[in-house]
Structure formats: structure tokens, C-alpha cells
C-alpha positions in Angstrom: 82.6 233.0 -34.4 82.3 229.3 -33.5 80.8 227.6 -30.4 84.2 227.8 -28.6 83.7 231.5 -27.9 80.0 231.9 -28.1 79.5 230.7 -24.5 81.7 233.6 -23.3 80.1 236.3 -25.4 76.9 236.5 -23.4 78.8 236.8 -20.1 81.1 239.6 -21.1 80.2 243.2 -21.5 81.6 244.7 -24.7 82.0 248.4 -24.6 80.6 250.1 -27.7 83.1 251.3 -30.3 82.4 254.5 -32.1 83.0 254.7 -35.9 86.0 257.0 -35.3 87.6 254.6 -32.8 86.9 251.7 -35.2 88.7 253.4 -38.0 91.7 254.3 -35.8 91.9 250.7 -34.6 91.8 249.3 -38.1 94.6 251.7 -39.1 96.6 250.7 -36.1 96.3 247.0 -36.8 97.1 247.6 -40.5 100.3 249.4 -39.4 101.5 246.8 -36.9 100.6 243.5 -38.7 103.5 243.7 -41.2 106.0 244.1 -38.4 104.4 241.1 -36.5 104.7 239.0 -39.7 108.4 239.5 -39.7 108.9 239.0 -36.0 110.7 235.6 -35.5 111.0 233.8 -32.2 114.4 235.1 -31.2 113.3 238.7 -31.8 110.1 238.3 -29.8 111.9 238.6 -26.5 112.9 242.1 -27.3 109.4 243.2 -28.5 107.8 246.0 -26.4 104.9 244.8 -24.2 101.9 247.0 -24.4 98.3 246.6 -25.6 98.2 247.0 -29.4 94.4 246.7 -29.8 92.7 246.0 -26.4 91.9 248.6 -23.7 93.7 248.3 -20.4 90.5 249.6 -18.7 88.8 246.3 -19.7 91.4 244.3 -17.9 91.6 246.0 -14.5 92.9 243.1 -12.2 90.4 243.7 -9.4 87.5 243.6 -11.9 88.4 240.7 -14.2 89.8 238.2 -11.6 89.2 237.1 -8.1 92.2 237.6 -5.8 94.4 234.6 -5.2 94.3 232.6 -2.0 95.6 234.6 1.0 99.1 233.6 2.1 98.9 231.0 4.9 95.2 230.4 4.4 93.6 226.9 4.1 93.0 227.7 0.4 96.6 228.3 -0.2 97.6 225.2 1.6 95.2 223.2 -0.6 96.6 224.8 -3.7 100.2 223.9 -2.5 99.2 220.3 -1.8 97.8 220.1 -5.4 101.1 221.2 -6.7 102.9 218.5 -4.7 100.5 215.8 -6.0 101.1 216.8 -9.6 104.8 217.0 -9.3 105.1 213.7 -7.5 102.8 211.9 -9.9 104.5 213.2 -13.1 106.7 210.8 -15.0 110.3 211.8 -15.9 109.1 212.2 -19.5 106.3 214.5 -18.4 108.7 216.6 -16.3 111.1 216.9 -19.3 108.2 218.1 -21.4 107.3 220.7 -18.7 110.9 222.0 -18.8 110.7 222.1 -22.6 107.4 224.0 -22.5 108.9 226.5 -20.1 111.5 227.4 -22.7 108.9 228.0 -25.5 106.5 230.9 -24.9 105.1 231.6 -28.3 102.5 230.2 -30.8 104.9 227.5 -32.0 103.8 225.3 -29.1 100.8 224.6 -31.2 102.7 223.4 -34.3 102.1 219.7 -33.4 98.4 220.1 -32.6 97.8 222.2 -35.8 99.8 219.8 -37.9 101.8 222.7 -39.5 104.7 225.0 -38.8 102.7 228.2 -37.9 105.7 230.5 -38.3 105.7 229.6 -42.0 102.3 231.3 -42.4 102.9 235.1 -42.2 99.2 236.2 -41.8 98.5 233.5 -39.2 101.7 234.0 -37.3 101.1 237.8 -37.2 97.6 237.3 -35.8 98.7 234.8 -33.2 101.6 237.1 -32.2 99.0 239.8 -31.7 96.9 237.6 -29.5 100.1 236.6 -27.6 101.0 240.2 -27.0 97.5 241.1 -25.7 97.6 238.1 -23.4 101.0 238.9 -22.1 100.0 242.5 -21.2 96.7 241.4 -19.6 98.6 238.8 -17.4 101.3 241.3 -16.5 98.7 243.8 -15.1 97.4 241.1 -12.7 100.8 239.7 -11.8 101.9 243.2 -10.8 98.7 243.8 -8.8 98.5 240.6 -6.9 102.3 239.8 -6.5 101.6 236.2 -5.4 104.7 234.1 -4.4 105.3 231.1 -6.6 105.1 227.6 -5.1 108.9 227.1 -5.0 109.2 230.3 -3.1 106.7 229.2 -0.5 108.0 225.6 -0.3 111.7 225.2 -1.2 111.2 221.4 -1.5 109.3 222.0 -4.8 111.2 222.1 -8.1 111.7 225.1 -10.3 112.4 224.1 -13.8 112.1 227.7 -15.1 115.2 229.6 -14.2 113.7 232.9 -15.3 110.6 232.8 -13.0 110.5 235.8 -10.7 109.3 234.6 -7.2 106.6 237.2 -6.7 104.7 236.9 -10.0 102.7 233.7 -9.7 99.1 234.9 -10.3 98.1 234.5 -13.1 100.4 232.4 -15.2 101.8 234.2 -18.2 102.6 231.1 -20.2 99.1 229.7 -19.5 97.4 233.0 -20.5 99.2 232.9 -23.8 98.4 229.2 -24.3 94.7 229.7 -23.6 94.4 232.9 -25.6 96.4 231.7 -28.6 94.9 228.3 -28.4 91.3 229.6 -28.5 92.1 231.8 -31.5 93.7 229.0 -33.3 90.8 226.6 -32.5 88.4 229.3 -34.0 90.5 229.3 -37.1 90.9 225.5 -37.4 87.7 224.1 -35.9 88.5 220.7 -37.4 91.5 220.5 -35.1 90.0 222.4 -32.1 90.0 219.3 -29.8 93.8 218.8 -30.3 94.6 222.5 -30.0 92.6 223.1 -26.9 94.0 219.9 -25.4 97.5 221.2 -26.0 96.6 224.5 -24.4 95.5 222.7 -21.2 98.5 220.5 -21.2 100.8 223.5 -21.7 99.2 225.1 -18.7 99.6 222.0 -16.6 103.4 222.1 -17.4 103.6 225.2 -15.3 102.3 223.4 -12.2 104.6 220.4 -12.8 107.5 222.9 -13.1 106.7 224.1 -9.6 106.3 227.7 -10.7 102.5 228.0 -10.6 99.5 226.8 -8.5 96.3 225.3 -10.0 94.5 228.6 -9.0 97.0 230.5 -11.2 96.1 228.3 -14.1 92.4 228.8 -13.6 92.8 232.5 -13.6 94.9 232.3 -16.8 92.1 230.3 -18.5 89.6 233.0 -17.6 91.9 235.8 -18.7 93.1 234.2 -21.9 89.5 233.5 -22.9 88.6 237.1 -22.3 91.4 238.4 -24.4 90.5 236.2 -27.4 86.8 236.8 -27.2 87.3 240.6 -27.2 89.6 240.3 -30.2 87.1 238.1 -32.0 84.4 240.7 -31.3 86.5 243.7 -32.4 85.6 244.6 -36.0 89.1 246.1 -36.5 90.6 242.6 -36.1 88.2 241.0 -38.6 90.5 241.5 -41.6 93.6 239.8 -40.0 91.3 236.9 -38.8 89.9 236.4 -42.3 93.4 236.5 -43.8 94.7 233.9 -41.3 91.7 231.7 -41.8 92.1 231.7 -45.6 95.9 231.1 -45.3 95.4 228.1 -43.0 92.7 226.7 -45.4 95.2 226.9 -48.3 97.9 225.4 -46.2 95.8 222.4 -45.4 95.7 221.4 -49.1 99.5 221.0 -49.0 101.4 218.5 -46.9 102.5 220.5 -43.9 106.2 220.8 -43.0 105.7 218.6 -39.9 104.2 215.8 -42.0 107.0 215.6 -44.6 108.4 212.1 -44.9 111.9 211.5 -43.7 114.6 211.0 -46.3 116.0 207.5 -47.0 119.2 208.6 -45.3 117.4 209.7 -42.2 115.5 206.5 -42.0 
């Protein structure tokens, strides 16, 4: 584990895993990884959402996150003002990026930062999809528990560039939880590109505020939750095999010009 997750390790309790549970988890992961390797982006929307490795008891909303600001409180008003400032200061290009980010909720959002098309790497894609799934489930538990209204539902003058956003599921941000969890895992696998990857995770989360579908407090909660998800996966011996396979695959891929870096053909130029 690199320094990106070591700071979190000492703050998080990790429940002991018996030998029997460790074997069962390893068998479970071995069973699901092949199916995740073959799961392309269009098929991901139909994938069942439940924890594959982590324990729901470790992500009880009232334990892992503080409650969001109370409706009508000074804290909520400050959160709403912050949304207005970001929306009003964003350039047309940045708003277009936020809308594009809203339509892409999968590990491919890190292709540019990683310098490679991640979906072309089966072991890496399967691991990142596993991280995404665990992040989605963890976020869903808290969304259901807190049922916070989104900014555009509180203030109709704000934009909503995500037509699928359900009004009462603002806290935490699902996109941002996925971005921070997948981003941290990828940064652990590619430490030489950690700065670009983690910067992309932060920028991806900021898009949710610019879209008018989340508050800064939602993003902060997602950062906490996404980090917890990845740190627990990194600490789980049953995930060590898939992590090692992804690390080796990425190392091999770096010796070959990545798809994103292929020169344009003469005709295209």
C-alpha cells in the first residue's frame, strides 16, 4: 500500500477476518472477477447493485458520515450559496465538461489521466468495476438514509444538467464516491500518475456541483466514503490477488504506446 492510503489506515478500525471468512471471500472474488472482466459500459447499467466483498455493517450511514446540513439551516444556506458561486463562475466549456461527466459514471473517466484505455485491460477493468460497485452500494445506503434534497430541488433557479438525478438523493454524491474510490485505487496501482488521477477525481466531483445536482457538503461526504471503500479493499487479503494482477497488467501496458497516445493517421491530420 502506498502513502495515499496509509494516512487512512490508522484512523479506520478493520474488523478481524477469520481464516474461514478469508477463504470464502477469496472464492467469491475468484467467481465474480471473470464476469466483471466481460462487463462493458452499456451492460453496467443493468448490473445488480449489492456488496460483493465489503460488509454493509461497516458502512452504516449514521456511523460513517455526519448528517447533512438541516434543511433551512444557516449551514444549508451557506452550502447553497457555494453552489451558486461555482455555477456562476464556471465557463461554458467547464459547464459542458460537467454535463459530459454526468453521462459517464464508470472507470473510463480516468482514461485520460492514466494515459490508457482502461477497458482494454481485463484485470484492471474488473478490479476497478469491483471498486465502483462497492462505492455505489455504500453511497446508496447513505442516500436512502439521509434523503437530502438536491440544490436544484431547493432552488429552481439552479441548473440541472443531469436529467436522471432523483431530487431527494443528494447526500452523498454517487458519481463522486465512485470517482474518489476508483481514483484512489488507480493511484495506488499507478503511483507515477497519482497526481493526475487524484486531480481528475477531484475535478469529476466538482462537476456534480457545477451541474447543480450536489452541494459541496455532498462531495466532502463522498470523499470520505470513497476513501473508506478503497482502503478497506486494499486491506482485505481476498482482494490481494486481483490487485496484484491489475498492477502487473498496468505495468506491462506502460511499455506499449497506449491507445490514447496513438498518432493520428495522415488522413485524419
